[in-house]
C-alpha positions as CSV (number, residue, x, y, z in Angstrom):
1,X,0.0,0.0,0.0
2,X,2.8,2.4,0.9
3,X,4.6,1.7,-2.4
4,X,1.3,2.3,-4.3
5,X,0.9,5.6,-2.5
6,X,4.4,6.7,-3.4
7,X,3.9,5.8,-7.1
8,X,0.6,7.7,-7.2
9,X,2.3,10.7,-5.7
10,X,5.1,10.6,-8.3
11,X,2.6,10.3,-11.1
12,X,0.7,13.3,-9.7
13,X,3.9,15.4,-9.5
14,X,4.9,14.4,-13.1
15,X,1.4,15.5,-14.3
16,X,1.6,18.8,-12.5
17,X,5.1,19.4,-13.8
18,X,4.0,18.7,-17.4
19,X,1.2,21.2,-17.0
20,X,3.5,23.9,-15.6
21,X,5.8,23.6,-18.5
22,X,3.3,24.1,-21.3
23,X,3.7,27.5,-22.8
24,X,0.8,29.6,-24.2
25,X,1.0,31.0,-27.8
26,X,-1.7,33.3,-28.9
27,X,-2.9,32.5,-32.4
28,X,-2.6,35.6,-34.6
29,X,-2.2,37.4,-31.3
30,X,-5.0,37.6,-28.7
31,X,-7.8,38.8,-30.9
32,X,-10.9,37.4,-29.3
33,X,-11.1,40.3,-26.9
34,X,-12.4,43.9,-27.0
35,X,-10.6,46.3,-29.2
36,X,-8.4,43.6,-30.9
37,X,-8.2,42.0,-34.3
38,X,-6.2,39.2,-35.9
39,X,-2.6,40.1,-36.5
40,X,-3.1,43.7,-35.2
41,X,-0.6,45.5,-33.0
42,X,-3.3,45.4,-30.3
43,X,-3.4,41.6,-30.5
44,X,0.2,41.4,-29.6
45,X,-0.3,43.9,-26.7
46,X,-3.3,41.9,-25.4
47,X,-1.3,38.6,-25.6
48,X,1.5,40.2,-23.7
49,X,-1.0,41.3,-21.0
50,X,-2.4,37.8,-20.4
51,X,0.6,37.1,-20.2
52,X,1.3,34.6,-23.0
53,X,4.7,33.1,-23.6
54,X,4.3,34.0,-27.2
55,X,2.2,35.6,-29.9
56,X,2.0,34.3,-33.4
57,X,1.9,36.3,-36.6
58,X,1.9,35.7,-40.4
59,X,4.0,37.6,-42.9
60,X,3.9,38.4,-46.6
61,X,6.0,40.6,-48.8
62,X,4.5,43.3,-51.0
63,X,5.2,43.8,-54.7
64,X,7.7,46.5,-53.8
65,X,9.4,44.6,-51.0
66,X,7.7,45.7,-47.8
67,X,6.7,42.9,-45.4
68,X,3.2,43.0,-44.0
69,X,1.6,41.1,-41.1
70,X,-1.6,39.4,-42.1
71,X,-2.9,35.8,-42.4
72,X,-4.7,35.9,-45.8
73,X,-2.9,36.4,-49.1
74,X,-5.8,38.5,-50.2
75,X,-7.5,40.6,-47.5
76,X,-10.3,43.0,-48.0
77,X,-9.6,43.0,-51.7
78,X,-5.9,43.6,-51.4
79,X,-3.5,40.8,-52.6
80,X,-0.4,41.6,-50.6
81,X,2.0,39.8,-52.9
82,X,0.7,41.7,-56.0
83,X,0.1,45.1,-54.3
84,X,2.4,48.0,-53.5
85,X,3.1,49.2,-50.0
86,X,0.9,52.3,-50.7
87,X,-2.0,50.0,-51.6
88,X,-1.4,47.7,-48.5
89,X,-1.3,50.7,-46.2
90,X,-4.9,51.5,-47.1
91,X,-6.2,48.2,-45.7
92,X,-8.0,48.6,-42.4
93,X,-8.3,45.8,-39.9
94,X,-11.6,45.0,-38.1
95,X,-10.5,47.0,-35.0
96,X,-9.8,50.1,-37.0
97,X,-6.0,49.8,-37.2
98,X,-4.3,49.8,-40.5
99,X,-2.7,46.5,-41.6
100,X,0.8,46.7,-39.9
101,X,4.1,46.3,-41.6
102,X,6.4,43.7,-40.0
103,X,8.8,46.6,-38.9
104,X,5.9,48.3,-37.1
105,X,5.1,45.1,-35.4
106,X,8.7,44.6,-34.3
107,X,8.7,48.0,-32.7
108,X,5.8,47.0,-30.5
109,X,7.3,43.6,-29.7
110,X,10.5,45.4,-28.6
111,X,8.5,47.1,-25.9
112,X,6.8,43.9,-24.7
113,X,7.9,40.7,-23.1
114,X,6.0,38.0,-25.2
115,X,8.1,36.1,-27.7
116,X,7.1,36.4,-31.4
117,X,6.3,33.3,-33.4
118,X,6.7,34.3,-37.1
119,X,4.9,32.3,-39.8
120,X,6.4,32.8,-43.2
121,X,3.4,32.3,-45.6
122,X,3.9,30.2,-48.7
123,X,4.3,32.7,-51.5
124,X,3.4,32.0,-55.2
125,X,6.9,32.8,-56.2
126,X,9.9,31.1,-54.4
127,X,12.3,34.0,-55.1
128,X,9.9,36.4,-53.4
129,X,9.4,34.1,-50.5
130,X,13.1,33.9,-50.1
131,X,13.3,37.7,-50.2
132,X,10.6,37.9,-47.5
133,X,12.6,35.5,-45.3
134,X,15.9,37.4,-45.8
135,X,14.3,40.8,-45.2
136,X,12.5,39.5,-42.1
137,X,15.7,38.1,-40.7
138,X,17.5,41.5,-41.3
139,X,14.7,43.4,-39.6
140,X,14.7,41.1,-36.5
141,X,18.5,41.7,-36.3
142,X,18.0,45.4,-36.7
143,X,15.7,45.5,-33.6
144,X,17.9,43.0,-31.7
145,X,15.1,40.5,-31.3
146,X,17.0,37.4,-32.5
147,X,16.6,35.8,-29.0
148,X,12.9,36.5,-28.8
149,X,11.7,35.0,-32.1
150,X,11.0,31.6,-33.6
151,X,9.9,30.8,-37.1
152,X,7.3,28.4,-38.6
153,X,6.3,27.6,-42.1
154,X,4.2,25.1,-44.1
155,X,6.8,25.1,-46.9
156,X,9.8,23.0,-46.0
157,X,11.9,25.1,-48.4
158,X,11.1,28.1,-46.2
159,X,12.2,26.2,-43.1
160,X,15.4,25.2,-44.7
161,X,16.3,28.7,-45.8
162,X,15.6,30.1,-42.3
163,X,17.8,27.4,-40.8
164,X,20.5,28.3,-43.2
165,X,20.3,32.1,-42.8
166,X,19.2,32.6,-39.2
167,X,21.7,32.8,-36.3
168,X,22.6,29.4,-34.9
169,X,20.1,28.2,-32.3
170,X,17.1,29.9,-33.9
171,X,14.1,27.7,-33.5
172,X,12.4,26.7,-36.7
173,X,9.3,24.5,-36.8
174,X,7.5,22.8,-39.7
175,X,3.7,23.0,-39.9
176,X,2.4,20.7,-42.6
177,X,2.0,17.6,-40.5
178,X,3.3,15.1,-43.0
179,X,6.9,14.6,-41.8
180,X,8.0,12.4,-38.9
181,X,10.1,14.0,-36.1
182,X,13.3,12.1,-37.1
183,X,13.1,13.5,-40.6
184,X,12.8,17.1,-39.3
185,X,15.6,16.6,-36.8
186,X,17.9,15.6,-39.7
187,X,17.3,18.8,-41.5
188,X,17.7,21.0,-38.4
189,X,14.2,21.8,-37.2
190,X,13.7,22.4,-33.5
191,X,10.6,20.3,-33.5
192,X,7.1,19.9,-35.0
193,X,4.3,22.4,-35.0
194,X,1.3,20.3,-36.1
195,X,-2.4,20.8,-36.0
196,X,-4.4,19.1,-33.3
197,X,-5.9,16.3,-35.4
198,X,-2.4,15.2,-36.5
199,X,-1.2,14.8,-32.9
200,X,-4.4,13.5,-31.4
201,X,-5.7,11.1,-34.1
202,X,-3.2,10.6,-36.9
203,X,0.2,10.4,-35.2
204,X,-0.3,10.6,-31.4
205,X,3.1,8.9,-30.8
206,X,5.0,11.7,-32.4
207,X,4.7,13.8,-29.2
208,X,6.8,11.3,-27.3
209,X,9.1,10.6,-30.3
210,X,9.9,14.3,-30.5
211,X,10.8,14.4,-26.8
212,X,13.0,11.3,-27.1
213,X,14.9,13.0,-29.9
214,X,15.3,16.2,-27.8
215,X,12.9,18.1,-29.9
216,X,9.9,20.3,-29.0
217,X,6.2,20.0,-29.8
218,X,3.7,22.8,-30.5
219,X,0.1,22.0,-31.4
220,X,-2.4,24.3,-33.1
221,X,-5.1,25.6,-33.0
222,X,-6.6,24.2,-29.8
223,X,-9.6,26.1,-28.4
224,X,-11.9,23.8,-26.5
225,X,-11.5,23.0,-22.8
226,X,-11.5,19.2,-23.6
227,X,-8.7,19.5,-26.2
228,X,-6.7,21.9,-24.2
229,X,-6.7,19.6,-21.2
230,X,-5.8,16.6,-23.4
231,X,-2.7,18.3,-24.8
232,X,-1.7,19.6,-21.5
233,X,-1.9,16.0,-20.2
234,X,0.3,14.9,-23.0
235,X,3.1,17.3,-22.0
236,X,3.4,19.2,-25.2
237,X,5.8,22.2,-25.0
238,X,3.6,24.8,-26.5
239,X,-0.1,25.2,-27.3
240,X,-1.3,27.7,-29.9
241,X,-4.8,28.9,-29.1
242,X,-7.4,31.5,-29.8
243,X,-8.4,31.2,-26.1
244,X,-5.2,32.0,-24.1
245,X,-7.1,33.0,-21.0
246,X,-9.0,29.7,-21.0
247,X,-5.7,27.8,-21.3
248,X,-4.2,29.9,-18.6
249,X,-7.0,29.0,-16.2
250,X,-6.5,25.3,-17.0
251,X,-2.8,25.5,-16.3
252,X,-3.5,27.2,-12.9
253,X,-5.5,24.3,-11.6
């Protein structure tokens, strides 16, 4: 009986430890709150206030070489890749802010504490995608934020370029969900960043495999209490969510 009690206590401690280590990443910033909008400057500030470990954004490069923060390729009639900066600057987000440039975003991040998770969107033209990556890396360096950013991408070519060009130790994660952890470790990724279905239904063993390989696991986009509790119990390193305060309340239990 005594041994059973000890084992139960150890299991409980391990469970609590796993919960404490999970880091909250606000998906497109914390936008499901008053005055905010997806990928807005306010969404970063709101995520920082929770506080979240990190805030995720998406980047595209305009026709004339300015990087903008937005999820959709075409937003409110403006195709960022095929538009000039002057045209992109006219786009207004749902909270009344203008669509921010990446540089404007970095200035806000510089004043906050939350890490920035940068998703390089898959561009139609590889050369322009590479230009987007190179300019983004230079801007991060300009604002001395190299130690507060990580990068994610669906396109493996984008991941490989960031691994090649970024400072050694920069964390890069692949999003597409089709490659095993051992494959990504070989190419230099820090871990996997896969959607909830992949890690809960398709390949649940990949979480433990990543950890055995010394890699990290992020899962997206997890919003329900049931799913948040599930991934917390599995000991993932990060959870990307549209409901950061709900996740925070779960982690406090």
